[in-house]
C-alpha positions in Angstrom: 0.1 0.0 0.0 3.0 2.3 0.6 4.2 2.0 -2.9 0.5 2.6 -4.3 0.0 5.6 -2.1 3.4 7.2 -3.4 2.3 6.4 -6.9 -0.9 8.3 -6.3 0.9 11.2 -4.7 3.6 11.4 -7.3 1.0 11.1 -10.1 -1.0 14.1 -8.5 2.2 16.3 -8.0 3.4 15.7 -11.6 0.3 16.3 -13.1 0.2 19.9 -11.9 -3.6 20.0 -12.5 -4.7 21.2 -9.1 -3.7 23.8 -7.0 -1.7 22.8 -3.8 -4.7 23.7 -1.6 -6.9 21.2 -3.4 -4.4 18.6 -3.7 -4.8 17.6 -0.1 -8.4 17.1 -0.5 -8.0 15.3 -3.7 -5.3 12.9 -2.2 -7.5 12.1 0.8 -10.3 11.2 -1.6 -8.1 9.0 -3.8 -6.4 7.4 -0.8 -9.9 6.5 0.7 -11.2 5.1 -2.5 -8.2 2.8 -2.9 -7.4 2.0 0.7 -10.5 2.0 2.7 -11.8 -1.2 1.6 -8.5 -3.1 2.3 -7.9 -1.3 5.6 -11.6 -2.1 6.7 -11.0 -5.9 5.6 -7.7 -6.1 7.6 -9.4 -4.6 10.6 -12.1 -7.3 10.7 -9.5 -10.0 10.3 -7.6 -8.7 13.0 -10.5 -8.4 15.2 -11.7 -12.0 14.6 -7.9 -13.2 14.9 -7.7 -11.5 18.5 -11.1 -13.1 19.6 -10.3 -16.8 18.6 -12.8 -18.1 21.1 -15.5 -16.4 19.1 -14.2 -17.4 15.8 -13.8 -20.8 16.8 -17.4 -21.9 15.7 -16.5 -20.7 12.2 -13.7 -23.0 11.6 -15.9 -25.9 10.5 -17.2 -23.4 7.7 -13.8 -21.8 6.9 -11.7 -25.0 6.7 -13.4 -26.6 3.4 -13.5 -22.9 1.5 -9.9 -22.2 0.3 -11.7 -19.7 -1.9 -11.8 -17.5 1.0 -8.1 -16.9 0.4 -9.1 -15.5 -2.8 -11.9 -13.3 -1.4 -9.3 -12.1 1.3 -7.0 -11.0 -1.4 -9.5 -9.1 -3.3 -10.7 -7.4 -0.2 -7.2 -6.5 0.9 -6.6 -5.2 -2.9 -3.9 -7.4 -3.4 -5.2 -8.5 -6.7 -5.9 -4.7 -7.8 -3.5 -2.8 -9.9 -3.4 1.0 -9.0 -1.6 1.7 -12.3 -3.7 1.2 -15.2 -2.2 -1.2 -17.9 -0.9 0.6 -21.0 
């Protein structure tokens, strides 16, 4: 996420389409659009991991579903490119 954040900032700075005052607000919107879902998903997974006693009933459901790894990767933006393919 750090590299993607840096890319978003560099793109905004080099484009020079906005005044510096607008850049902060635009950067916050771009950051939220790109990173709010994975940060929210990570928060949910962390809370479940910290409360294993409450997550234990989910184990029989989770074990046979390896596709949840793919879903987790999608929710955490591991499968999304910030830079569009040329």
